[in-house]
C-alpha positions as a printed NumPy array, in Angstrom:
array([[ 14.204,  24.329,   5.249],
       [ 14.305,  21.46 ,   7.13 ],
       [ 17.405,  19.06 ,   7.091],
       [ 16.327,  15.382,   5.729],
       [ 19.686,  14.171,   5.119],
       [ 20.304,  10.408,   6.088],
       [ 21.063,  10.457,   9.747],
       [ 23.882,   8.426,  10.766],
       [ 23.311,   4.57 ,  11.174],
       [ 19.809,   4.643,   9.327],
       [ 19.251,   2.521,   5.806],
       [ 19.724,   5.727,   4.086],
       [ 22.914,   6.378,   5.125],
       [ 24.682,   2.806,   5.017],
       [ 24.352,   2.67 ,   1.55 ],
       [ 23.476,  -0.616,  -0.931],
       [ 24.155,  -4.187,   0.411],
       [ 27.848,  -5.09 ,  -1.108],
       [ 27.804,  -8.686,  -2.714],
       [ 30.048, -10.48 ,  -5.158],
       [ 28.936, -11.911,  -8.714],
       [ 28.536, -15.28 ,  -7.666],
       [ 26.369, -14.672,  -5.634],
       [ 24.812, -11.997,  -7.662],
       [ 24.112, -14.822, -10.02 ],
       [ 23.086, -17.546,  -7.457],
       [ 20.191, -14.8  ,  -6.537],
       [ 19.316, -14.461, -10.312],
       [ 18.804, -18.215, -10.862],
       [ 16.267, -18.379,  -7.83 ],
       [ 14.54 , -15.142,  -8.948],
       [ 14.089, -16.999, -12.561],
       [ 13.094, -20.405, -10.681],
       [ 10.298, -18.599,  -8.666],
       [  9.457, -17.044, -11.314],
       [  8.905, -19.638, -14.208],
       [  7.094, -21.497, -10.772],
       [  4.57 , -19.069,  -9.758],
       [  4.273, -17.504, -13.609],
       [  5.59 , -14.184, -13.005],
       [  6.186, -12.067, -15.911],
       [  9.513, -10.126, -15.735],
       [  9.458,  -8.753, -18.905],
       [  6.975,  -6.635, -20.854],
       [  6.067,  -7.624, -24.623],
       [  7.427,  -4.743, -26.911],
       [  3.655,  -4.008, -27.929],
       [  3.35 ,  -2.781, -24.327],
       [  6.432,  -1.009, -23.894],
       [  5.826,   0.759, -27.444],
       [  2.425,   1.376, -26.366],
       [  3.719,   3.021, -23.563],
       [  6.426,   5.122, -24.891],
       [  3.915,   6.633, -27.447],
       [  1.406,   7.347, -24.627],
       [  3.61 ,   9.336, -22.759],
       [  5.413,  11.244, -25.394],
       [  4.613,  15.161, -24.108],
       [  3.14 ,  14.815, -20.547],
       [  3.261,  18.521, -20.072],
       [  1.104,  19.311, -22.697],
       [ -1.134,  16.805, -22.084],
       [ -1.669,  17.891, -18.37 ],
       [ -2.016,  21.823, -19.62 ],
       [ -4.451,  21.139, -22.368],
       [ -6.713,  18.827, -19.719],
       [ -6.579,  22.43 , -16.967],
       [ -7.38 ,  24.358, -20.166],
       [-10.174,  22.579, -21.2  ],
       [-11.578,  22.589, -17.587],
       [-11.764,  18.918, -17.669],
       [ -9.98 ,  18.416, -14.081],
       [-10.517,  19.878, -10.93 ],
       [ -7.108,  22.378, -10.418],
       [ -6.049,  21.29 ,  -6.539],
       [ -2.275,  22.502,  -7.186],
       [ -2.816,  25.65 ,  -4.743],
       [ -3.347,  22.966,  -2.271],
       [ -0.503,  22.04 ,  -0.426],
       [  0.188,  18.332,  -0.75 ],
       [  3.024,  15.477,   0.156],
       [  3.22 ,  12.158,  -0.371],
       [  4.592,   9.561,   2.838],
       [  6.107,   6.39 ,   1.533],
       [  8.744,   4.195,   2.669],
       [ 12.216,   5.208,   2.309],
       [ 12.583,   2.277,  -0.782],
       [  9.203,   3.16 ,  -2.908],
       [  9.544,   3.509,  -6.459],
       [  6.544,   4.556,  -7.064],
       [  4.136,   6.864,  -5.525],
       [  0.134,   6.313,  -5.818],
       [ -0.92 ,   8.308,  -3.168],
       [ -0.995,  11.928,  -1.52 ],
       [ -2.604,  13.752,   0.71 ],
       [ -4.001,  17.82 ,   1.776],
       [ -5.832,  18.837,   4.522],
       [ -7.55 ,  21.937,   6.271],
       [ -9.984,  22.679,   8.603],
       [-12.773,  24.457,   8.028],
       [-14.273,  27.554,  10.411],
       [-16.83 ,  25.123,  11.84 ],
       [-14.007,  22.714,  13.499],
       [-14.559,  19.804,  10.553],
       [-11.74 ,  18.673,   8.638],
       [-11.157,  18.7  ,   4.703],
       [ -9.182,  15.834,   3.691],
       [ -8.135,  15.247,   0.245],
       [ -6.52 ,  11.918,  -0.88 ],
       [ -4.867,  12.313,  -4.11 ],
       [ -4.723,   9.085,  -6.014],
       [ -2.656,   8.536,  -9.233],
       [ -4.853,   9.014, -12.591],
       [ -3.676,   5.384, -14.12 ],
       [ -7.193,   5.268, -16.495],
       [ -5.927,   8.263, -18.186],
       [ -3.298,   6.184, -19.963],
       [ -4.005,   2.125, -19.507],
       [ -7.483,   1.958, -20.614],
       [ -9.865,  -1.192, -22.093],
       [ -8.439,  -2.813, -25.391],
       [ -5.276,  -1.559, -24.964],
       [ -1.968,  -4.016, -24.812],
       [ -0.99 ,  -1.76 , -21.562],
       [ -4.426,  -2.63 , -20.174],
       [ -4.451,  -6.545, -21.073],
       [ -0.831,  -7.153, -19.353],
       [ -1.705,  -5.191, -16.605],
       [ -5.176,  -7.767, -16.304],
       [ -2.781, -10.54 , -16.809],
       [ -0.06 ,  -9.763, -13.922],
       [ -2.526,  -8.387, -11.654],
       [ -0.437,  -6.632,  -9.537],
       [  3.334,  -5.362,  -8.767],
       [  5.35 ,  -7.693,  -7.319],
       [  7.826,  -6.532,  -4.577],
       [ 10.959,  -8.763,  -3.819],
       [ 13.581,  -7.576,  -1.407],
       [ 15.822,  -5.803,  -4.037],
       [ 13.75 ,  -6.68 ,  -7.426],
       [ 10.457,  -5.199,  -8.491],
       [  8.475,  -6.472, -11.116],
       [  5.952,  -3.899, -11.416],
       [  2.175,  -4.625, -13.141],
       [  2.714,  -1.419, -15.407],
       [  5.621,  -0.388, -17.691],
       [  8.227,   1.536, -15.612],
       [  7.72 ,   4.585, -17.592],
       [  3.797,   4.956, -16.182],
       [  4.585,   3.297, -13.074],
       [  7.887,   5.44 , -11.749],
       [  7.42 ,   8.617, -13.748],
       [  4.243,   9.794, -15.365],
       [  1.564,   8.176, -13.221],
       [  3.733,   8.376,  -9.896],
       [  2.736,  11.511,  -7.896],
       [  6.625,  12.334,  -7.969],
       [  7.628,  16.053,  -6.196],
       [  7.498,  19.181,  -8.053],
       [  5.738,  18.362, -10.993],
       [  1.905,  18.391, -12.41 ],
       [  0.387,  15.486, -12.257],
       [ -3.204,  13.859, -13.274],
       [ -4.871,  12.414, -10.379],
       [ -8.633,  10.772,  -9.117],
       [ -8.911,  13.044,  -6.203],
       [-11.47 ,  11.618,  -2.9  ],
       [-12.212,  14.939,  -0.848],
       [-14.201,  14.351,   2.035],
       [-15.48 ,  16.814,   4.833],
       [-15.237,  14.765,   7.818],
       [-17.233,  15.739,  11.203],
       [-14.876,  17.216,  13.965],
       [-16.958,  15.683,  16.58 ],
       [-18.305,  12.214,  15.614],
       [-15.624,  11.749,  12.29 ],
       [-18.15 ,  10.466,  10.093],
       [-18.109,  12.05 ,   6.856],
       [-20.678,  15.005,   6.101],
       [-20.056,  15.095,   2.314],
       [-17.884,  12.996,  -0.204],
       [-16.938,  14.026,  -3.837],
       [-14.819,  12.222,  -5.933],
       [-13.479,  14.123,  -9.184],
       [-10.416,  14.197, -11.783],
       [ -7.693,  16.691, -10.866],
       [ -4.781,  17.822, -11.9  ],
       [ -2.018,  18.172,  -8.499],
       [  0.836,  19.232,  -7.362],
       [  3.107,  17.913,  -4.78 ],
       [  5.025,  19.724,  -2.624],
       [  7.097,  17.   ,  -1.039],
       [  7.96 ,  13.346,  -1.062],
       [  8.6  ,  12.025,   2.569],
       [  9.857,   9.315,   4.16 ],
       [  7.856,   7.769,   7.049],
       [ 11.211,   8.739,   9.044],
       [ 11.052,  12.126,   7.68 ],
       [  7.603,  12.636,   8.325],
       [  8.227,  11.52 ,  11.787],
       [ 10.988,  14.255,  11.986],
       [  9.051,  17.014,  10.752],
       [  6.58 ,  16.088,  13.408],
       [  8.486,  16.752,  16.012],
       [  9.6  ,  20.143,  14.772],
       [  7.516,  23.091,  14.971],
       [  9.32 ,  24.853,  12.689],
       [ 10.378,  22.08 ,  10.103],
       [  8.292,  22.692,   6.633],
       [  4.637,  21.254,   6.762],
       [  5.027,  20.693,  10.72 ],
       [  1.322,  22.788,  10.598],
       [ -0.403,  20.128,   7.668],
       [  1.352,  17.188,   9.492],
       [  0.24 ,  17.705,  13.423],
       [ -3.435,  18.522,  11.829],
       [ -3.618,  15.094,   9.21 ],
       [ -2.388,  13.296,  12.303],
       [ -4.749,  14.799,  14.604],
       [ -7.604,  13.592,  12.832],
       [ -5.682,   9.948,  11.499],
       [ -5.142,   9.472,  15.186],
       [ -9.097,   9.873,  16.376],
       [-10.209,   7.976,  13.239],
       [ -7.996,   5.279,  14.391],
       [ -9.561,   5.39 ,  18.047],
       [-12.935,   5.338,  16.663],
       [-12.053,   2.292,  14.409],
       [-10.994,   0.431,  17.233],
       [-13.95 ,   1.2  ,  19.254],
       [-15.981,  -0.027,  16.541],
       [-14.588,  -3.296,  16.456],
       [-11.724,  -3.235,  13.706],
       [ -9.054,  -5.361,  14.364],
       [ -5.608,  -4.023,  15.207],
       [ -3.129,  -6.385,  14.903],
       [  0.133,  -3.669,  15.226],
       [ -1.383,  -1.064,  18.024],
       [  2.469,   0.87 ,  18.07 ],
       [  2.328,   1.983,  15.213],
       [  4.56 ,   5.535,  14.76 ],
       [  2.342,   8.726,  13.675],
       [  3.26 ,   8.566,   9.92 ],
       [  1.817,   5.025,   9.133],
       [ -1.142,   6.001,  11.176],
       [ -1.608,   8.954,   8.673],
       [ -0.982,   6.88 ,   5.627],
       [ -3.224,   3.89 ,   7.055],
       [ -6.239,   5.668,   8.157],
       [ -6.106,   8.37 ,   5.364],
       [ -6.16 ,   5.49 ,   2.758],
       [ -8.366,   3.177,   4.787],
       [-11.063,   6.546,   5.044],
       [-11.265,   7.454,   1.084],
       [-11.661,   3.462,   0.376],
       [-14.366,   3.364,   2.32 ],
       [-16.046,   6.385,   1.086],
       [-15.442,   5.495,  -2.395],
       [-17.005,   1.393,  -1.925],
       [-20.073,   3.26 ,  -0.231],
       [-20.181,   5.302,  -3.625],
       [-20.068,   2.381,  -5.484],
       [-22.231,  -0.007,  -3.327],
       [-24.638,   2.446,  -1.766],
       [-24.946,   4.925,  -4.177],
       [-24.607,   3.693,  -7.693],
       [-25.201,   0.378,  -7.07 ],
       [-22.555,  -0.637,  -9.539],
       [-20.588,  -3.847,  -9.645],
       [-17.086,  -3.604,  -8.717],
       [-13.623,  -5.411,  -7.174],
       [-14.558,  -5.418,  -3.448],
       [-12.344,  -6.763,  -1.   ],
       [-14.124,  -9.316,   1.033],
       [-12.569, -11.102,   4.092],
       [-14.63 , -13.695,   5.794],
       [-14.571, -14.246,   9.522],
       [-13.019, -17.607,  11.519],
       [-15.261, -19.769,  13.106],
       [-16.273, -19.159,  16.481],
       [-14.369, -22.611,  17.351],
       [-11.145, -21.235,  15.471],
       [-11.851, -18.197,  16.995],
       [-11.818, -19.66 ,  20.624],
       [ -8.785, -21.574,  19.545],
       [ -7.168, -18.303,  18.898],
       [ -7.722, -16.447,  22.117],
       [ -7.126, -19.52 ,  24.614],
       [ -3.946, -19.516,  23.107],
       [ -3.39 , -16.088,  23.511],
       [ -4.649, -16.419,  27.166],
       [ -2.055, -19.527,  27.679],
       [  1.033, -16.742,  26.913],
       [  3.065, -15.906,  29.628],
       [  2.883, -12.689,  31.283],
       [ -0.722, -11.935,  29.012],
       [ -3.887, -11.477,  30.186],
       [ -7.378, -11.097,  27.99 ],
       [ -9.39 ,  -8.305,  29.59 ],
       [-12.45 ,  -9.765,  30.841],
       [-14.677,  -7.102,  29.491],
       [-13.61 ,  -7.626,  25.999],
       [-14.121, -11.271,  25.565],
       [-17.329, -10.835,  23.711],
       [-15.707,  -9.609,  20.637],
       [-13.013, -11.278,  19.41 ],
       [-11.599,  -8.568,  17.736],
       [-11.83 ,  -5.926,  20.633],
       [-10.681,  -9.016,  22.894],
       [ -7.036,  -8.906,  20.236],
       [ -7.02 ,  -5.306,  20.627],
       [ -7.334,  -4.914,  24.13 ],
       [ -4.636,  -7.435,  25.132],
       [ -2.082,  -6.214,  22.591],
       [ -2.401,  -2.939,  24.125],
       [ -1.458,  -4.412,  27.378],
       [  0.761,  -7.155,  26.384],
       [  4.601,  -6.976,  26.946],
       [  6.387,  -6.313,  24.051],
       [  8.319,  -9.778,  23.619],
       [  4.829, -11.76 ,  23.   ],
       [  3.351,  -9.654,  20.154],
       [  4.576, -11.862,  17.636],
       [  3.159, -14.545,  19.508],
       [  0.017, -13.061,  19.777],
       [ -0.449, -11.628,  16.125],
       [  0.656, -15.379,  14.577],
       [ -2.283, -16.773,  16.984],
       [ -4.508, -14.613,  15.255],
       [ -2.994, -15.114,  11.896],
       [ -3.587, -19.04 ,  11.966],
       [ -7.386, -18.255,  12.412],
       [ -7.26 , -15.697,   9.637],
       [ -9.178, -16.73 ,   6.153],
       [ -7.572, -15.072,   3.685],
       [ -9.434, -11.89 ,   1.81 ],
       [-10.131, -12.142,  -1.253],
       [-11.891,  -9.594,  -4.52 ],
       [-15.177, -10.425,  -5.461],
       [-17.836,  -8.666,  -7.585],
       [-20.396,  -8.674,  -4.726],
       [-19.269,  -7.194,  -1.32 ],
       [-21.75 , -10.055,   0.378],
       [-20.282, -10.701,   3.71 ],
       [-17.945,  -7.429,   4.411],
       [-14.458,  -7.408,   5.726],
       [-14.365,  -8.95 ,   8.534],
       [-10.765,  -7.507,   9.981],
       [-11.731,  -4.407,   9.104],
       [-15.534,  -4.488,  10.773],
       [-16.623,  -2.698,   7.675],
       [-20.101,  -3.487,   6.184],
       [-18.821,  -2.829,   2.609],
       [-14.889,  -2.465,   1.159],
       [-12.463,  -2.327,  -1.583],
       [ -9.508,  -0.69 ,  -3.194],
       [ -8.838,   2.508,  -4.779],
       [ -5.596,   4.052,  -3.77 ],
       [ -2.616,   1.966,  -5.546],
       [ -4.059,   1.89 ,  -8.983],
       [  0.266,   1.81 ,  -9.929],
       [  0.678,  -1.604,  -8.067],
       [ -3.148,  -3.031,  -7.871],
       [ -4.909,  -4.78 , -10.587],
       [ -8.681,  -4.019,  -8.415],
       [ -7.89 ,  -0.711,  -7.726],
       [ -6.789,  -0.096, -11.68 ],
       [-10.473,  -1.187, -12.4  ],
       [-12.274,   0.309,  -9.308],
       [-10.899,   3.687, -11.182],
       [-12.286,   3.221, -14.775],
       [-15.512,   1.702, -12.744],
       [-16.075,   5.209, -11.198],
       [-15.437,   7.416, -13.681],
       [-17.267,   5.858, -16.623],
       [-19.811,   4.626, -14.422],
       [-19.9  ,   1.022, -15.818],
       [-17.907,  -1.919, -16.154],
       [-15.095,  -2.255, -18.403],
       [-16.711,  -3.935, -21.806],
       [-15.313,  -7.792, -21.895],
       [-14.602,  -7.83 , -18.223],
       [-16.566, -10.283, -16.384],
       [-15.913,  -8.929, -12.883],
       [-16.374, -12.08 , -10.732],
       [-13.718, -13.724, -13.092],
       [-11.309, -11.089, -12.958],
       [-11.589, -11.274,  -9.037],
       [-11.102, -14.608,  -9.055],
       [ -7.836, -14.477, -11.275],
       [ -6.495, -10.862,  -8.838],
       [ -6.537, -13.093,  -5.826],
       [ -5.   , -15.611,  -7.172],
       [ -2.056, -13.387,  -8.407],
       [ -2.226, -11.674,  -5.067],
       [ -1.303, -15.32 ,  -3.349],
       [  1.546, -15.708,  -5.72 ],
       [  2.94 , -12.417,  -5.365],
       [  3.025, -13.255,  -1.845],
       [  4.356, -17.016,  -1.413],
       [  6.727, -15.709,  -3.858],
       [  8.28 , -13.147,  -1.572],
       [  8.393, -15.018,   1.54 ],
       [ 10.011, -18.217,  -0.296],
       [ 12.895, -15.36 ,  -1.541],
       [ 12.849, -13.58 ,   1.684],
       [ 14.077, -17.029,   3.085],
       [ 16.782, -17.955,   0.342],
       [ 18.007, -14.376,   1.063],
       [ 18.448, -15.555,   5.389],
       [ 19.715, -18.888,   3.992],
       [ 22.639, -17.037,   1.801],
       [ 24.125, -14.941,   4.879],
       [ 21.64 , -11.766,   3.762],
       [ 19.416,  -9.898,   6.003],
       [ 16.267,  -9.075,   3.589],
       [ 15.017,  -5.923,   5.19 ],
       [ 18.516,  -4.759,   4.887],
       [ 18.677,  -5.563,   1.282],
       [ 14.961,  -4.182,   0.569],
       [ 15.853,  -0.819,   2.401],
       [ 19.362,  -0.327,   1.2  ],
       [ 19.325,  -2.25 ,  -2.212],
       [ 22.275,  -4.241,  -3.618],
       [ 25.672,  -3.389,  -4.913],
       [ 27.453,  -6.433,  -7.026],
       [ 31.243,  -5.971,  -6.221],
       [ 33.465,  -7.084,  -8.638],
       [ 36.816,  -9.195,  -7.448],
       [ 35.402,  -8.67 ,  -4.408],
       [ 37.108,  -9.903,  -0.957],
       [ 34.291, -11.744,   0.833],
       [ 35.746, -10.545,   4.176],
       [ 34.864,  -6.975,   2.645],
       [ 31.579,  -7.941,   2.129],
       [ 28.179,  -7.789,   3.718],
       [ 26.293, -10.934,   5.327],
       [ 23.975,  -9.916,   8.131],
       [ 22.242, -13.843,   8.802],
       [ 24.86 , -16.001,   9.423],
       [ 26.684, -18.217,   7.241],
       [ 25.779, -19.598,   3.48 ],
       [ 24.003, -22.795,   4.16 ],
       [ 25.221, -25.433,   1.413],
       [ 21.709, -26.539,   0.377],
       [ 20.971, -22.503,  -0.361],
       [ 21.892, -23.254,  -4.142],
       [ 20.114, -26.118,  -4.296]])
């Protein structure tokens, strides 16, 4: 077995960020202020909690019944793992990989089957629709679903049978296009929960558990990544590690496969993800700003497609200029939004049709799309156009709240990344000299 104990100096090894009771009160007050401003729901109604408890009384027996009645494909023999941040609380997705005798890839992306437990007409469904998404603040989470579902019953935790929605793809070993797509209900058994750092270590160690599977799925993901760039997909973070590349490319592949099924095979209305493109003048403004940066030059062969120009520049630019290049692009990029019609496609990804499917524990769009792909129809009583507008607004509110709270943490002398990765521990009657501060002195205005 591989030794995955926390490395000295890592976030996992450092322990929680310690604060005193007074600062903890200030953090609570700031959160309550933000919850009110952005209409965020911090607690679940008693009816929702009761319903969640009643719906999850005997999970093992229910899963076994699903298998016995042959309602699902049994994928428990597939070697399967999740790869997530160290601080992840819910595990939406898991992957399995194999190579065929013909040299093609078989990729299984298993997604938590939330709609088995949360269905239209229930209080849990209505609450999820109202919330729109999970809100992740550093050290504090407001789930879209009751915690018993988000963190336990639906979450693809290791060494437990779980209900899933599987996207099985056969991918050509030369063109890397999908030869077949099959979407079905399944039962899976995750072998391990890996952090990104652990997955990187396993890739480096030929004797490690899952080394062969991780190497194969990275081989595929790396090719998918390169093909996507060649096709004109914007890649603002060109230096991601292998573990992040695996998850990003596998999830994009699964989302695209499901959206293809919804739009082109079944012609169904769904919650699509649409990203408008900047105007030509806006793109010119961004490229001129990038070209003027010290030590940066946009390759002449790439100017015709701004996305390819940015990709090529990021790969060659000095590390100190990466943030400036990314910011120049983000300033002119419109916000992506949910729409019931995919018209316009996803500009940044350069996908004609795209939608979300791989995170139903934390995103409303994915939850609704799971229901549509399974039932072959829109949930009764739901006007998708209105729901898309609502989900887009809730996402913007969550992102704005997170940004303001991170700024506040810095103002009070806390490092948001440290809080996010390590959590917080309140120390009673602590000596201020012994507490963890990572961002300077506390601003007098911080608590106003």
